[in-house]
ZADO-1210 file (C-alpha; in nm, 4 decimals, padded with zeros to 6 digits):
<atoms>
<atom x="00.0000" y="00.0000" z="00.0000" code="MET" pos="1"/>
<atom x="00.1265" y="00.3460" z="-00.0901" code="LEU" pos="2"/>
<atom x="00.1172" y="00.6453" z="00.1374" code="THR" pos="3"/>
<atom x="-00.0356" y="00.9675" z="00.0106" code="VAL" pos="4"/>
<atom x="00.3079" y="01.1267" z="-00.0285" code="ASP" pos="5"/>
<atom x="00.4427" y="00.8306" z="-00.2268" code="GLU" pos="6"/>
<atom x="00.1332" y="00.8322" z="-00.4470" code="TYR" pos="7"/>
<atom x="00.1638" y="01.2047" z="-00.5218" code="MET" pos="8"/>
<atom x="00.5361" y="01.1682" z="-00.5975" code="ALA" pos="9"/>
<atom x="00.4577" y="00.8859" z="-00.8391" code="LEU" pos="10"/>
<atom x="00.1915" y="01.0964" z="-01.0123" code="ARG" pos="11"/>
<atom x="00.4346" y="01.3881" z="-01.0513" code="ARG" pos="12"/>
<atom x="00.6954" y="01.1554" z="-01.1985" code="LEU" pos="13"/>
<atom x="00.4485" y="01.0128" z="-01.4503" code="ILE" pos="14"/>
<atom x="00.3214" y="01.3555" z="-01.5553" code="SER" pos="15"/>
<atom x="00.6747" y="01.4898" z="-01.6044" code="SER" pos="16"/>
<atom x="00.7562" y="01.1827" z="-01.8201" code="GLU" pos="17"/>
<atom x="00.4490" y="01.2474" z="-02.0331" code="ARG" pos="18"/>
<atom x="00.5411" y="01.6129" z="-02.0800" code="GLU" pos="19"/>
<atom x="00.8905" y="01.5309" z="-02.2013" code="SER" pos="20"/>
<atom x="00.7599" y="01.2600" z="-02.4373" code="GLU" pos="21"/>
<atom x="00.4601" y="01.4682" z="-02.5412" code="GLY" pos="22"/>
<atom x="00.6617" y="01.7359" z="-02.7138" code="SER" pos="23"/>
<atom x="00.8159" y="01.4863" z="-02.9578" code="THR" pos="24"/>
<atom x="00.4829" y="01.3117" z="-03.0128" code="ILE" pos="25"/>
<atom x="00.3115" y="01.6410" z="-03.0915" code="VAL" pos="26"/>
<atom x="00.5857" y="01.7385" z="-03.3373" code="GLU" pos="27"/>
<atom x="00.5458" y="01.4070" z="-03.5230" code="ARG" pos="28"/>
<atom x="00.1684" y="01.4469" z="-03.5322" code="ALA" pos="29"/>
<atom x="00.1985" y="01.7999" z="-03.6730" code="VAL" pos="30"/>
<atom x="00.4358" y="01.6757" z="-03.9452" code="ASP" pos="31"/>
<atom x="00.1926" y="01.4003" z="-04.0449" code="GLN" pos="32"/>
<atom x="-00.1005" y="01.6415" z="-04.0647" code="VAL" pos="33"/>
<atom x="00.1000" y="01.8827" z="-04.2796" code="ALA" pos="34"/>
<atom x="00.1894" y="01.6060" z="-04.5274" code="LYS" pos="35"/>
<atom x="-00.1706" y="01.4912" z="-04.5852" code="LYS" pos="36"/>
<atom x="-00.3326" y="01.6229" z="-04.9004" code="THR" pos="37"/>
<atom x="-00.6966" y="01.7143" z="-04.9097" code="LYS" pos="38"/>
<atom x="-00.9380" y="01.4924" z="-05.0947" code="ARG" pos="39"/>
<atom x="-01.0697" y="01.6350" z="-05.4206" code="ARG" pos="40"/>
<atom x="-01.4459" y="01.6293" z="-05.4625" code="ALA" pos="41"/>
<atom x="-01.5667" y="01.3980" z="-05.7386" code="SER" pos="42"/>
<atom x="-01.7338" y="01.5337" z="-06.0500" code="ALA" pos="43"/>
<atom x="-02.0653" y="01.3836" z="-05.9396" code="TYR" pos="44"/>
<atom x="-02.0534" y="01.5462" z="-05.5965" code="SER" pos="45"/>
<atom x="-01.9788" y="01.8873" z="-05.7517" code="ARG" pos="46"/>
<atom x="-02.2752" y="01.8496" z="-05.9905" code="LYS" pos="47"/>
<atom x="-02.4952" y="01.7296" z="-05.7038" code="TYR" pos="48"/>
<atom x="-02.3968" y="02.0293" z="-05.4937" code="LYS" pos="49"/>
<atom x="-02.5014" y="02.2707" z="-05.7683" code="ALA" pos="50"/>
<atom x="-02.8263" y="02.0844" z="-05.8349" code="ALA" pos="51"/>
<atom x="-02.9121" y="02.0751" z="-05.4633" code="PHE" pos="52"/>
<atom x="-02.8627" y="02.4509" z="-05.4325" code="LYS" pos="53"/>
<atom x="-03.0981" y="02.5117" z="-05.7258" code="LYS" pos="54"/>
<atom x="-03.3656" y="02.2705" z="-05.6074" code="VAL" pos="55"/>
<atom x="-03.3561" y="02.3431" z="-05.2332" code="SER" pos="56"/>
<atom x="-03.5479" y="02.6731" z="-05.2542" code="THR" pos="57"/>
<atom x="-03.8584" y="02.4865" z="-05.3755" code="ARG" pos="58"/>
<atom x="-03.8654" y="02.2770" z="-05.0601" code="TYR" pos="59"/>
<atom x="-03.8207" y="02.5560" z="-04.8056" code="LYS" pos="60"/>
<atom x="-04.0658" y="02.7875" z="-04.6311" code="ASN" pos="61"/>
<atom x="-04.0593" y="03.1645" z="-04.6773" code="LYS" pos="62"/>
<atom x="-03.8549" y="03.2043" z="-04.3587" code="ASN" pos="63"/>
<atom x="-03.5869" y="02.9660" z="-04.4898" code="GLY" pos="64"/>
<atom x="-03.6682" y="02.6599" z="-04.2802" code="THR" pos="65"/>
<atom x="-03.7263" y="02.3233" z="-04.4442" code="TRP" pos="66"/>
<atom x="-04.0844" y="02.2167" z="-04.5095" code="ARG" pos="67"/>
<atom x="-04.2049" y="01.8879" z="-04.3614" code="LYS" pos="68"/>
<atom x="-04.0211" y="01.6197" z="-04.5594" code="GLY" pos="69"/>
<atom x="-03.8628" y="01.8937" z="-04.7677" code="GLY" pos="70"/>
<atom x="-03.4977" y="01.8048" z="-04.7165" code="PHE" pos="71"/>
<atom x="-03.5544" y="01.4431" z="-04.8170" code="LYS" pos="72"/>
<atom x="-03.7499" y="01.5538" z="-05.1246" code="ALA" pos="73"/>
<atom x="-03.4790" y="01.8054" z="-05.2180" code="ALA" pos="74"/>
<atom x="-03.2092" y="01.5372" z="-05.1962" code="VAL" pos="75"/>
<atom x="-03.4132" y="01.3071" z="-05.4179" code="LYS" pos="76"/>
<atom x="-03.4820" y="01.5835" z="-05.6707" code="ALA" pos="77"/>
<atom x="-03.1150" y="01.6872" z="-05.6819" code="ALA" pos="78"/>
<atom x="-03.0026" y="01.3289" z="-05.7489" code="HIS" pos="79"/>
<atom x="-03.2633" y="01.3033" z="-06.0232" code="LYS" pos="80"/>
<atom x="-03.1476" y="01.6329" z="-06.1777" code="ALA" pos="81"/>
<atom x="-02.7837" y="01.5182" z="-06.1849" code="VAL" pos="82"/>
<atom x="-02.8785" y="01.1940" z="-06.3592" code="LYS" pos="83"/>
<atom x="-03.0145" y="01.3869" z="-06.6589" code="LYS" pos="84"/>
</atoms>
């Protein structure tokens, strides 16, 4: 069984170890994030985005909120428009 003082000393030791290791871990993580390239949107998703923007106004109320079932209908209509 550990005394309170021994326990606190052990916690301080562990936290100081983490801090010294953490700086190198963070640097490696930052390097990996910087190397990643962003995904390019597919041609279909770009066309769908444009079609959804056009169609969405028909399925919204005057105040800009979606009508009941409007979002689902807009998605369906946009997919149908892109197919053409």
